[in-house]
N, C-alpha and C positions, 0 to 999 in steps of 0.2 A: 816901500822899500824896507827890507828886513835888515836889522843891524846884528852883526855877528860879534860876539865877545870872545876875546882871546883868553883861554884858560891856561894858567901857568902849568908847566910840566910837573912841577913839584906837587901841585894840588892833585893832578891826575894820578900821580904815583900813589899819593896818600889814599885817594879814593879807591884805586885798584887794590891797595893793600887792605883797606877796611872791608871791601867787598869780599876779598879772598879770605880774610880772617873770619868774617861772618859765615861764609860758606864752609870753611874748615870747621868752625865751631858746630855748625848745624850737622856736618857729616859725623863729627866725633860724637855728638849727642845722640845721633841716629844709630850709630854702630856700637856705641858703648852705653848700654842701659844701666851699667853699674855705677855711673857717676850721678850723684844726687845734686839737686839744685833747689833753690827756694821756690821757683815756679813749680817744679815737679811735686814738691811736698805740699805746698799751700795753695796753688792756683789751679790744680787739676783734681780729678777724682781718682787718680792713679793709685793713691794710697789710702783709700777710704775702706774702713773695716765693714764687714757684714755685721749687722746687728741681729742678735737673737730676738725672737718675738717676746713681747712682754708677757711673762707667764705668772699666773696666780694659782692659788690652791683653793679648792672647795674646803669649807670649814669642817665638813663631816668626814674627811678621809683623804685617801690617796688618789684624788682626781685633780689633774692639772687643767688649767684653762689658759689658752694663749690667744693673743690678738694677732691675726695673720692677714696678709694681703690676699685679696681675691682678684677676680678679673676686673671688677668695676669699683672696688673699694675694699673695706676691711670686713673681717668676719671673726667671730669668736668660736674657737674650736676646743672641745673638751676631750681629754684622754684619760680613760679609766685605767690606772696602772695595774690593777689586779686582774681585770678581765682582758685588757689590751684593746678594748673597744674605743674607737675614736669617732666622734660625731661633731657635726657643725651645730652648735647651739643657736647662734644668731647669724644667719646669712646676710650678705650685703644688702639685699633689697628690703630687709626689715628695717634698715637704718635710713631709709629715704623718707623725709617728712612729706606730709600731704602737700600736693601741688608742686613738689620739686622733682627733679630728675636724677640728682646725684645723692648718694648716701652721705651722712654726716662723717666728718673727719674725726675719728675717736682719738682724743688725746689722753683720756683716762676713763676708767669705768669702775663700777661697783655693783655687785649683785646684792639684793636683799638677802637677809639671813635664810629665808625659806626658799630662795631661788626663783621666786615668781616674777621678780621685776629686775630691770637693769637700769642703772643710772649712768648717763653718758655725759662726759665733759668735752666741750669743743669750743672753737672760736675764742681762744684764750688771749689774754693780754698780759704783758709783763708788769709786775709790781716789785720794785727793787731788784731782786735777784732771779726770781722765777715767775713763770706765767701762772699766777694764782687767781686771776679774775677772768671769768668767761661765761659761757652759756651752759645750762644743764637741761637735758632731756631725760624723760623716763619712758622706758619701753615695757609695756605689760606683755610678758611672754605668753600669757594664756590666750590673748586675743590680738596680739601683735600691734596694739595701739601705741603710737609714738606721740608724746606730747611734750611741749616745751614748758619748763618751769619758770616761775618768776612773774607771771602775769604781765602787767604793763611796764615792768622795769626795763630800762634800756638794755640793748644787747651788750654782752661782755661786761656785766656789772655784778654778777653773782659770784660768791666765794664759798668754797668748801661744803657744798651741798652734800648731805649725808642722810642715809636711811635711818629711821628709827628701828630699834631691834625687831619690832613686830611688822615692819615693812609697810605700815599704813600711812606714814608721813615722812617728810624730809625737813631738815633744819638747814638754813643757810644764812650767810652774812651778806648784807647789802648796805653800802655806805655806813659802815661801822655800827649797824644795828642787826639784831638777830630776828629771824622770821621762821615760822612753821608753815608749811604748805601741805594741806590734806591731799592724798592721792586718789580720793574718791570723787569729791566735788571740786577739788583744786582751789578751795578757798585759802587765803593767806592771812595768817594771824601774826602781828608784830609781838615779839617777846620783850623787846626794848624799843624805846622811842627817843632816848636822850643822846644817841650817838652823834658826835660832831667830829671835826678834824682833830680835836684835842681829846675827846672822850671816846674811847674805842671799845666796843663790845664784841666779843666773839672772835677777835683776831688781835694783832699785835702792832706795836710801834716799831720803828726802825731797829732799835738796839736789842729788843727782845728777840726779834726775828733773826738778826745777824749773829748774835752771840750765844743765844740759848736754843737756837734752832726751832723756834716755835712759830707756827703759822695758823693752823686751825685752832681756834681758841675756845672750843666748846666740846662737851661730851654728853651723849644721851645716857639717861639712867637705864639700867637693864630692863626695867618694866615699861619703858617708853613713856612714862608719865611726866618726866622732868628733864630739864637740861641744866647742867652746870657749866658755867662759862667764866672766863677771865674778863675783867674790866680794867683797862689801862688808861690812866689819866695823865696826859703829858702837859697839863697846865703848869706853867712855871719852868718847864724844861726849855732851855735856850734854843732858839731856832737856828738852823744852819741854812744858808742861802747858796744856791747854785744858779749861775746865769746860763740860760739856754739860748742858743742862737739858731735853732733848727727850724723855726717856724716863721720865716719871712724876714723882712728887713729890720724889725725891731726885736730886741732880745726880751726874754721874760725871766722872771724869777721863780725857781722851784724852792719851796720852803718846807722844812720838816724838822721836828724836834730831834736833837742829837746831843745827848749828855756827854760832855767831855770830862776827862779825869778831874775828880774833886768837885764837879758841878752837881746841880740838883738832878736827881733821877726821876723817872716817871713813877707814879703810884700804881701798885698792882693789888687788885682784890679778886676774890672768887665768889660768885653768887650762884644761887639756885633758883630757877623759876619754873612754874608749871608749864607743861606743853600746851595748855589751854590759854596761857597768858596770865597776867596779874602781877603782883608785887614780887620783887626779888628779895630773897633772904641771903644776906651776905655772911660768909663764914667769919667767925670771931678769931681771926688769926692775930696772935700777939705781935706787938712791935709796931714801929712806924712803917706804914705801907710804902714809903719812899726809901726806906733804909734796909730793905731786903728784896730778894727776888723769889718769885713763885715759879720754880723751874719745871715742875711736873704736877699733873693733877689727873685723877681718873676715879671711876666708881669701883667699889668692891661691894657687891650685893647692894644693900640699901644705904651704904655709907660712902663717904668721899675720902680718898687718900691724897695727900699732897706732899711736896717737898719744898721746904723754905730754906733758901740760902741767905746768910747774912751778907752785908755789902762786901766785906772782905773775902767772902766765899771760902772761908776756912771752917765753916760749920754748916752742916746740912741737917735740918730737923725734919723727920718724917712724922706727919700728923695724920690722924683719922678724925673725921668730922661728921657730926649729925646734920644732914641737910635740912632738917625741919627747924632745929634750934640754932644752928650755926656754931655750936660748941665744938672746940677742937681739943684733942688729947695727943700728947707726944707719945710715940711708940719706939722711936730710934733716933739717936743723935750721932752723926758721923763728924769727926773733927780731924784737923791736920794742922801742923805748925806752919805749913805753907798754904796750900789750897786743897779743896776737895773736888775731885773730878765730877762733872755733871753727866754721868753716863749710865745711870740706873733707871731703867723702866720698871714698872711693877709687874712681876711674873709670879702669879699666885698659883699655888698647888694645894693638895690635901683639902679639897673643898673650901678653898679660900682661907685656910687656917694658917698657912705659911707663905712666905714669899722669898724669892731668890734675890740676893743682894751682893754687889761687888764692893770690895773694900781693900784699901792698901794698909790696913792696920798692922799687919805683921811685916811690912816692908816690901811686900809683893802684892800685886792685884789678884785677889782670890775670890771665889764664890762662897757665899755663906747662906745657910738656911735660917730664916728669922721667923719666929712665931708672930702671929697677928698682934698680940699684946706687946711684943718687943722684949719680953722677959727672958727669952731663950734664943741664943745665937750659936749656931753650930757651923764650924768650918767644913766645907765640902772638898775643895781642892787645896793641896798643900805642896810646898816645895819652892825652890829658888827659880821660879819662872812666873810670868804674868799671864793671867787670863785676859786676852785682848777683847773678846766680845762673847756674850752668851748668844748662841744660835737657836737653841730650842730646848724644851723640857719634855721628855717622853715619860710622863708620869705613870702610864700603864706598866711600862717595863722598868721603871726606876732609873732612867739615864738622864744625865745633864750633858748636852752637846755644847762645845765652846771652841773658839779659835785661840790658838797659842802657837808659839815657836820657841820651845825651851833652848834649843841649840843654836839658833841663828835668828837674831832680831830683825833681819831683813826679809824674812819669809813668813808665810802664814799657812797653818795646817788645821784641820778639824780633828778634835779629840772628843772622847766621851768618858765620863766617870760616873760611877754609881752615886745616886743622890745621898747615899749613906757614907760616901767617901771611899777611899781606897786608891788603887793604882789606876792612872788614866790609860786609855787605849787610843792608839792612833787610828783614825778612820781614813784619812787621806792616803792614797798610794805612796809607799815609801820611795818609789823610783821616780816620782814626779816632783822634782825639786823646784820650788818657786812659791807662788802665791795662789792659794785656793780660796774660793768664795762659794758659799752655799745658800740656797733658799730651801729649807726643809719643809716637807709636807706636815700637816698638823699631827699626824700619827707617827712622824719621824721614821717612816719606812722608805721614803723616796726623797729625792732632792734635785733641784737644778744646780748643776756644778759648773763653775767657771774657773778656768785655770790659765795662767800665763807666767812667764818669767822674763828676765831682762832681755833675752834674745828671741823669745817666742811670743808671737801675737796671740791674743786670747781665743779660747774655744769655749763652747757651752754645750752641755749635754744633760739630758734627763737620765738619772741613774737610780738604781736600786741601792739603798744606802748600805745594807749589810755587807755586800761584796763589791760595792762600787761598780757594778756591772752597768754598762751603757744600755739604756732602753731606746733612747731616741737622740739623734744628733741634731742640735739646733744649728750650730755653725762650727766648722773647723777653721774657717777663714782660709781655706785651701788656696784659693786664687791669690789672696793677699800674701800668704806665706811664700808662694811660688815667686811672686813679684819681689818680695824682700830677699829671696835667695839669689836673685839676679844682681843685687847691689854688690858692688865691690866690697869685700869683707873687711870689716874693722875688727880689731881685737877687743874683747871685753873681759874685765876681771873685777872681782870684789877683793878688798884687802882691809887690814886694820893697821892703824898708825898710832904710836904712843905719843901722848902729850904730857902735860904737867901731872905730877903725883902718880905716875905710872898708869894713868887712865888710857885705855885704848878706844879709838873712835873708828866706826865703820865707814867705809868709803867704796866707791866704784870708779873705774877708769875705762874710757874708750880710747883705744890706740889707733893710729893711722894704719891703713893697709900696708903690708910689707914693712912693718915697723922695724926700724934700725936703731937698736939701743946705743950704737956708737955715735949717733948724731944728737944734736941738741934740738928739742922740740918746744915750741911755744905751748903754754898751758892755759886752759879756760876752766875755772871752777864755777859750777852751778850751785847756788846756795839758797837755803831758806833759813834754817837755824833757830826758829822760834818754837814755843811749846805747841803750836797748832798743827805741825806736820813734819813728816820725814821726807827726805829726798832719796835716801839710800835704801831702796826697796827692790827686791828681786822680782819685779813684775814689768810687764810691757808698759812703756811710757809714751806710746803713741807717736804723734808727729814731733814732739819734743826730742824723743830718741832719734828719729830720722834726721832732725836738724843737727843734733849733736854729732851724729854719724857723718853728716855732710861736712861739718867742720873738721872732723878727724880725717876725712878724705883730702882736706886742704892742709894737712900736716899737723893739726893740733892734737895734743893730749887733752881730753875733756874729762874732768873729774868732779866728784861731789863727795862731801863729807858731812856726816851727822854729828854735830857737837853735843855736848851734854845739855840737857834741857829740852831736847826734842822728844816726842812721845814714843820712843822706841820701847819695846818690851824688855827693858833691862833693869827693872826694879824701881821702887819709889824714889830712892835717893838719887838715882840718875836723872829722873825727870824733874824732881823738885830742887835740884842743886842750883837752878837758875833763879830761884825766888829772890825778888827784890834787886836783881841785877841782870835783867833782860838787856841784851845788847852788849854787856860788859864781859861776862864769862864766855858767852858764845863766840864773840869776835876774837877773844884771846885764844880759845880752843882752835878756831879756824886758822889763825895765823901760826900758832905753834905746830899745827899739823902740816902746814905748807913748809915751814922751816925744817921739820923732821924729814919730810919727803925729799926735800932738796939735798939733804945729807946722804940719803940712801939711794936716790934715783938720779944718777949722773946725767941721764938723757933729758931731764927737765931743764929748760932754759930759764935760769933765775932772773934774767933781764926782761923776760916776756911773760909775766904772770898776770892773767886777767881774771875777772870775777864778774858774774852777773846773777841777778835774782829779781823776783817780782813780789810786791807787797812786803811781807816781813823779810823776804829775800832781798828786796830793793833796799830796805833799811840796813840789812846786814852788809850789802855791797858798799853802802856809804860808810858804815863803821869800819870796814876793811880798808878802804882807800884813805879815810881820814886818820884812823888810829895807827895804821901801819903803812905810812906813805913810801917807805923805802922797800917794801916787800911787793906791793902790787903796782903794776904799771898802768893798767887800764881797768875801768869799771863801767858796767852798764846797769843802771838802776831804774827799774820800772815800778811806778806807783808806790813809792816808799812812804813811810811816816818818819820824817826827819826829826820831829820833836814828839816824844811820847806824851807830853802834856796835851797834845792836840788830838789824841785818839779817844775812843769811847770808854766809858766807865767800866762796863762789865768785863771786857777783855783785858784792858791794861791794868786795872786795879786788882784783878785776879792774880796776876803774876808780879806786880810791883808794889801792892799795897796802896794806901792813900797818899797823894802827893804831899800832904802836910806832915805825914809820918816818915816819908822817905824822899826828902827833897834832893839829897845827893845822888840817890839811885836814879831818879828821873833825869837829873842833869847829866850824869856820867853815862847813862844808857842811851842818850839821844845823840845821834851823829851830828846834828847841826852845831853842837857845841865844840866840835873838833874840825869843822870845815876849814878853819884857817890853816890846817896842816896839809891840805891837799897838795900833792906834787904831780900825780899822774894824770892820765887822760880820763875824763869823766863824761859819760852820756847820760842825760836825764830824760825820762819819758813818762808822760802822765796824760790821762784823759781829763779834760776840763769838767766833765759831768760825773766824775767819780764821787759817789755818795758815801763811800766807805773810807778810803784813805784820801782825804780831800786835797784838791789842787791847791788850796790855800797853803798847805804844808810845803808844797813845792815852791810856791812863790816866796815864802819866808826863807827857804834854803837858798834860793837864787839871790835874794837880797844879801844874805850873809856871805855868800861866795863873792858877790860883787864888792862888798865892803872891804874884803881882804885881797881884792884884785886877782882873784882866782879865775882862770879861764876854763870854760866848759862848753859842751854842746847840749842843746835842749830841744826837744820836739814835743809840742802839746797837740794831742788829738782832740779836735773840737767835739764836745758833747758826748764823748765816749765815757763809758762807765769804768769800773775797776778792772773789768776783764778786757777792755779795749778791743772788742770784737764786733761792734756795731758798724754798719755801713759797708758799702761795696769796697772790696779789696783791702780792708783795714788790716787783717791778720797777715796777709802776704806782704803788705807795705811795711809793717812793723818788723817782721823777721828779715826782710831785705835790708832795712835800716841797721838792725843789729849785726847782720853778717858783714856788711860793708864797713861799718864803724870798727868792728873787731879786726878785720883783715887790714884795714888802713892805719890802725892806731896801736897795734900790739905786735 
């Protein structure tokens, strides 16, 4: 006998209402593609950009090479820009190993200098931030023979395999040792044998990779007879431990050396060894090897050039060394009362008798021509603007190409100037306002040009540089742009706001559709604010822009402001003003900007001011909420550093000095010391596997908040790194969390 249960009418009504609401939502979503949602942005491929093929240049001229998709795999295609001839250099079937049916998945590639061989990188694994460990194969283009490198070494364990200049050998790193493999008999010769977890040959430890951008730690000599390499000794550097619970019911410890402010640093040396093996000759670099940083190294003819920063990073000494004796001679010393930027590669011209050098010595970042001996320095670019980056040197025609934006620090344009100095010429089209990026051919006649602005998704073209004429379109992202055009339009604008001492800060604002200035609107500020990056840039900001636009569709004003100390091209004093007061001046600038905007923008709801940021922006969010508790109602802080004493030496000491010399700066710049002032709503988010800004810092902040009986909301993402993007659905989950927290608490 069946039993029937009586269902209350009220429940049935609620059920009918819920079903009706769901159906209504589905119909609205179906008929109104202009409304954005977290799912549409992060959980579908609806807003995925087309990627331009990875394009390289032949070293001998205007011939581009692109990695393109074929019917069954990838292929390499060359395009002679002078003749217009396009041909397939390497078809898919050449990339099929013997006994296999599918071609290799090419993640990176390199041609030998003479073009006879191709080195292929595949099957990679992540090491800290990038996939720098994998398998290497070499393809002989003359006989199409494809062979795997590394002998009996386990799969996905080789790093940075690189052709010798003569193309007869490769050098690679395996388990912190250097090896040479001959490409005729494929014999392998160890160049070092002392590599351990603590002694690292040919690559780098955590802090060198993160803060100096160094990964491949060796350089072939031009004659292919020697290899110069970094040796990093982390013995004595305190280990940091991360607990991982991703492999079964028992957790395991991940251990790595991490020097925190004021602590012992790794030792760095540079050695030279014969490509045939043997003893290493170490360069006689002056000073304690643990009290300086070797930030750059390369060969120039039969000598080695290097850059040595002192620990405070306010002095960069350029040296030239004899690889046979190890003797070093200084040729240039760059100093600054704050810090010296680490942005100079060695660009040699005039048969290696001069090099191009960037310096802020006159108050702006400009290009200089320096003699090899260092006794003559000539300024090339002049004026009240910054050279942002050197793009190329056209020595044949006497041009220096560089990125700059003299009139608008939120944008980027290509300029050129004579190597003898003079008035610069704008190369980028005047009518294309926004951010331009270029990859110039070796002869500076052609380039891959990429462009976007705040409202325009990126495009990529192959161009003739002289007239900027398009030769080939890689992607216009036409379908994506059409999709973006269907979104209910939000208003966007750039502005400037005055703060203390008459300083004006750059900012942008995204306004709700059909914005009504007579109404009060809640506000969300997106912040970073540290010397490592800008947020106020006139370029496409990807899915973050779409998420901000979604919040604007929900009635929010979304804003971002670049305080002093961010790396905007606004002069040396702008950038260095933050020295020894990171977190102090920046948070003051941010708060003063908000106060000024509230005076002049009556449509901003002063009772509903929120702020969010990630990493340094997470720290700035904490500083905002803790230091200015009556100004901000809500904060969402992702992966912050609550205590500057807990961050690494190279980054934090560069901007703050040594803790022993600046104890008050470290104390007052760390938001944890102001946690007792919290009044508003606070969301904390962190990955427990974050090797950069450690979860330990979050735990100390939580304890501090608890001790003062301050309520907050916190979510830890298990085993996720600093980017919090590992694992199924993680990114969508995170932005859903942020969205709901903001809408419910501000």
